[in-house]
ZALO-177737 format. One line per 3 residues: number of its first residue (from 1); their letters; for each residue x, y, z of N, C-alpha, C. Coordinates in steps of 0.05 Angstrom, whole numbers. Example, Ala and Ser with C-alpha at 12.3 -4.5 7.8 and 13.67 -1.06 7.14 Angstrom:
2
1) AS) 264:-114:156:246:-90:156:264:-66:156; 257:-45:142:273:-21:143:258:1:157 .
This chain:
183
1) MTN) 1527:424:-395:1520:409:-418:1508:428:-439; 1518:426:-463:1509:443:-484:1486:430:-500; 1475:446:-517:1453:435:-533:1462:412:-550 .
4) EEL) 1486:414:-561:1495:393:-579:1500:367:-563; 1511:370:-539:1516:346:-523:1489:333:-514; 1470:351:-509:1443:341:-501:1430:326:-524 .
7) LAF) 1432:337:-549:1421:324:-572:1436:297:-577; 1461:296:-573:1476:272:-576:1468:251:-556; 1463:260:-531:1454:241:-510:1427:230:-516 .
10) IKK) 1408:247:-527:1381:239:-534:1383:219:-557; 1400:224:-576:1402:206:-599:1414:179:-591; 1431:179:-570:1443:153:-561:1423:137:-545 .
13) NPI) 1406:151:-529:1387:137:-512:1358:147:-517; 1347:140:-541:1321:151:-547:1299:138:-530; 1301:113:-524:1280:99:-509:1280:109:-480 .
16) SFG) 1303:112:-468:1305:122:-441:1294:151:-439; 1302:167:-459:1292:194:-459:1262:195:-463; 1252:179:-481:1222:178:-486:1208:169:-461 .
19) CGV) 1218:149:-447:1205:140:-422:1206:162:-401; 1227:176:-399:1229:198:-380:1209:220:-385; 1207:227:-411:1187:248:-419:1159:239:-412 .
22) VAV) 1153:213:-419:1126:203:-413:1121:202:-383; 1141:194:-367:1138:193:-338:1133:221:-327; 1148:241:-336:1144:268:-327:1116:278:-335 .
25) GLA) 1108:272:-360:1082:280:-370:1059:267:-353; 1062:241:-347:1042:228:-330:1042:240:-302; 1065:246:-291:1065:258:-264:1051:285:-264 .
28) VAI) 1055:301:-284:1042:327:-286:1012:323:-289; 1004:303:-306:975:298:-310:962:289:-285; 975:271:-270:964:261:-245:962:283:-225 .
31) YFR) 982:301:-224:981:322:-205:958:341:-211; 954:349:-236:932:367:-243:904:354:-243; 903:329:-249:877:315:-250:870:302:-224 .
34) GGE) 888:301:-205:883:287:-179:860:299:-164; 855:324:-166:833:337:-151:805:330:-163; 804:320:-187:779:314:-200:770:285:-195 .
37) IPA) 787:269:-183:781:240:-178:757:237:-160; 756:250:-136:732:246:-119:706:254:-133; 707:276:-147:682:285:-161:674:264:-183 .
40) AEA) 694:254:-197:689:234:-217:678:208:-205; 689:200:-182:679:176:-168:650:180:-159; 644:204:-149:617:209:-140:597:209:-163 .
43) ELA) 605:220:-186:588:220:-209:585:191:-220; 606:175:-219:604:147:-227:585:132:-209; 586:136:-183:568:122:-165:539:131:-170 .
46) QRT) 535:156:-175:508:166:-180:497:153:-206; 513:153:-227:504:142:-252:500:112:-251; 517:98:-235:514:70:-231:487:64:-217 .
49) AEA) 481:79:-196:456:75:-182:432:81:-200; 434:101:-216:412:108:-234:409:86:-255; 431:75:-265:429:53:-285:417:28:-272 .
52) ERY) 424:22:-247:412:-1:-233:382:4:-229; 374:28:-222:346:34:-219:331:31:-245; 342:40:-267:330:37:-293:327:7:-300 .
55) AAN) 348:-8:-295:347:-37:-301:326:-50:-284; 323:-43:-259:302:-55:-242:275:-46:-252; 271:-21:-260:246:-12:-271:238:-28:-296 .
58) ITY) 258:-32:-313:252:-47:-338:245:-76:-331; 259:-88:-312:253:-115:-304:225:-118:-292; 218:-99:-275:192:-101:-261:168:-90:-277 .
61) SVS) 174:-76:-299:152:-64:-314:142:-83:-335; 152:-107:-336:143:-127:-357:113:-132:-353; 104:-136:-329:76:-143:-324:61:-119:-312 .
64) LKE) 70:-96:-316:58:-72:-304:29:-68:-313; 23:-72:-338:-4:-69:-348:-24:-88:-334; -16:-113:-332:-33:-133:-318:-37:-126:-289 .
67) QHD) -15:-117:-276:-18:-109:-248:-36:-85:-244; -34:-66:-262:-51:-42:-261:-80:-50:-265; -85:-68:-284:-113:-77:-289:-124:-92:-265 .
70) ALV) -107:-108:-252:-116:-123:-228:-122:-103:-205; -106:-83:-202:-111:-63:-181:-137:-47:-187; -141:-40:-211:-165:-25:-219:-190:-42:-213 .
73) AAV) -188:-68:-220:-211:-86:-215:-215:-89:-185; -194:-91:-169:-197:-94:-140:-209:-69:-128; -201:-46:-137:-212:-21:-127:-242:-19:-134 .
76) KEI) -249:-27:-158:-278:-27:-165:-294:-46:-147; -282:-69:-142:-297:-88:-124:-299:-77:-96; -278:-64:-86:-279:-52:-59:-300:-30:-59 .
79) DSR) -300:-13:-79:-319:9:-80:-348:0:-82; -352:-23:-95:-379:-33:-97:-389:-44:-70; -371:-51:-52:-379:-62:-26:-379:-41:-4 .
82) LIR) -373:-16:-10:-373:5:10:-401:16:14; -405:27:38:-430:41:43:-423:71:45; -443:87:42:-439:116:45:-453:124:71 .
85) ASQ) -439:136:90:-450:142:116:-473:162:113; -473:178:93:-494:199:90:-519:187:78; -519:163:68:-543:151:56:-556:132:76 .
88) LGI) -570:145:95:-582:130:117:-604:111:108; -620:119:89:-641:102:79:-631:76:67; -611:78:50:-599:54:37:-586:36:58 .
91) NNQ) -573:48:77:-560:33:98:-581:18:115; -604:31:121:-625:18:136:-637:-5:120; -640:-1:94:-651:-22:77:-634:-47:77 .
94) YFF) -608:-44:78:-590:-67:79:-596:-84:104; -599:-71:127:-604:-87:151:-633:-98:151; -652:-83:140:-679:-94:138:-681:-117:119 .
97) KLE) -665:-117:98:-664:-140:80:-653:-164:94; -632:-160:109:-620:-182:125:-641:-193:144; -657:-176:156:-678:-184:175:-698:-202:160 .
100) SDT) -707:-193:137:-727:-208:122:-716:-234:111; -690:-235:103:-678:-259:92:-674:-280:114; -669:-273:138:-663:-292:159:-686:-298:177 .
103) GVT) -706:-281:179:-729:-286:196:-726:-276:224; -704:-262:230:-701:-251:257:-718:-226:259; -723:-216:283:-737:-192:288:-718:-170:298 .
106) MVD) -717:-148:284:-699:-127:292:-712:-110:314; -700:-110:337:-710:-96:360:-700:-67:361; -675:-64:354:-662:-37:355:-642:-35:333 .
109) FRQ) -641:-11:321:-622:-6:299:-615:24:300; -589:29:303:-579:56:303:-552:58:288; -550:78:271:-524:84:258:-510:105:273 .
112) GQI) -485:100:281:-469:119:296:-455:139:277; -441:157:290:-427:178:275:-398:169:268; -388:177:245:-361:171:238:-342:189:254 .
115) AAG) -320:178:262:-300:193:278:-291:217:262; -288:240:275:-279:264:262:-250:263:255; -241:279:236:-213:280:230:-205:261:207 .
118) RAK) -224:249:194:-217:231:172:-213:248:147; -194:240:131:-189:254:105:-212:249:86; -218:269:71:-240:266:52:-232:245:31 .
121) GAY) -251:227:26:-246:205:7:-232:181:19; -225:183:44:-211:160:57:-232:141:67; -226:115:67:-244:95:77:-245:99:108 .
124) SPV) -269:95:118:-273:97:147:-295:78:156; -292:68:180:-313:50:190:-338:66:198; -361:56:191:-386:68:199:-399:51:220 .
127) PFN) -401:61:245:-411:44:267:-441:41:267; -450:17:275:-478:10:278:-482:-5:304; -505:0:316:-514:-16:339:-540:-29:330 .
130) VAV) -540:-56:331:-563:-72:322:-570:-92:343; -596:-94:348:-606:-115:367:-628:-130:352; -624:-157:351:-644:-174:338:-652:-197:357 .
133) QGE) -675:-208:351:-685:-231:366:-693:-252:347; -688:-277:355:-696:-299:338:-685:-325:349; -692:-347:335:-682:-373:343:-653:-375:337 .
136) MPQ) -639:-393:350:-610:-396:347:-602:-399:317; -614:-417:301:-605:-419:273:-610:-393:257; -631:-378:264:-637:-353:250:-615:-332:257 .
139) VIH) -608:-331:282:-588:-312:291:-561:-319:279; -554:-344:278:-528:-352:266:-528:-345:237; -551:-350:223:-553:-344:195:-550:-313:190 .
142) YLN) -562:-298:208:-560:-269:207:-531:-260:209; -517:-271:229:-489:-264:232:-472:-273:208; -478:-296:197:-464:-306:174:-468:-287:150 .
145) LLE) -493:-278:146:-499:-260:124:-485:-232:128; -483:-224:153:-469:-199:158:-439:-201:151; -427:-223:159:-398:-226:154:-392:-231:125 .
148) SGA) -409:-245:110:-403:-251:82:-421:-236:63; -434:-215:73:-453:-201:57:-441:-182:37; -458:-164:27:-450:-146:6:-430:-124:15 .
151) HYC) -428:-120:41:-411:-99:52:-390:-112:70; -367:-98:73:-346:-107:91:-355:-101:120; -357:-122:136:-368:-119:163:-347:-129:183 .
154) RVL) -346:-115:206:-330:-123:228:-347:-121:253; -351:-144:266:-367:-144:291:-348:-138:314; -353:-116:328:-336:-108:350:-343:-122:375 .
157) SAS) -369:-125:380:-378:-139:404:-405:-151:399; -411:-173:412:-437:-186:410:-445:-196:438; -470:-192:444:-481:-200:470:-505:-218:465 .
160) FTP) -504:-243:473:-526:-262:469:-540:-266:496; -566:-262:496:-582:-267:521:-607:-282:513; -616:-301:530:-641:-314:525:-664:-295:529 .
163) VSP) -685:-297:513:-708:-279:515:-725:-286:538; -732:-312:540:-749:-321:563:-743:-350:569; -746:-358:594:-741:-386:600:-761:-405:588 .
166) TRP) -784:-395:580:-805:-413:568:-799:-419:539; -782:-403:526:-775:-408:498:-745:-414:496; -737:-438:500:-708:-444:498:-700:-442:468 .
169) GYL) -676:-432:465:-665:-429:438:-673:-403:424; -689:-387:438:-697:-361:427:-680:-340:440; -664:-325:424:-643:-308:435:-648:-279:427 .
172) SVS) -637:-261:443:-635:-233:437:-605:-227:434; -598:-215:412:-570:-210:406:-566:-180:401; -547:-169:417:-540:-141:413:-512:-140:400 .
175) LNL) -511:-126:377:-486:-125:362:-476:-97:361; -450:-94:364:-437:-69:359:-418:-75:336; -423:-63:312:-408:-71:288:-401:-46:272 .
178) ELL) -383:-50:253:-375:-29:235:-376:-40:206; -386:-23:188:-385:-29:160:-365:-9:147; -349:-19:129:-329:-2:116:-344:17:96 .
181) GLP) -337:42:98:-351:61:80:-336:86:76; -351:105:63:-341:132:58:-359:151:73; -348:174:81:-365:194:94:-388:204:77 .
């Protein structure tokens, strides 16, 4: 086939020839671009995940200021109710104030040591051993003030024993408790 015959064939069938050229062009493009498809899909997945994360951040950040303010207020309240293990005098005063408010008699009071290995600035329980004597309503009031008092308290164990058979309702209570605090 000569050039003139080829040009005559193209002029007779322009649509068929155009479709053939486009098909060959597409086949060549697919062949050369086929290796880039997995990389493009991975990039698309990454950008889609990032866009979803941004959309979620925008959705959840609407009340972020109010949530931050609530957390700051909660931390201030928690910090105001903490004790400092190193401030023995202030800690003693707390228990002596409870003693005077309830009318019980404090027989024994000891502050224990904080467990070693705590991170600096981390909350930790400060152990106390307390023994009080008093009438049943006074002792119950003392325990109630401990649980709902100015500091976070957890009673680990309590032992109730009558003081004497001649005084019914007069108890001796030994408490093993922890107050939440900082070292």
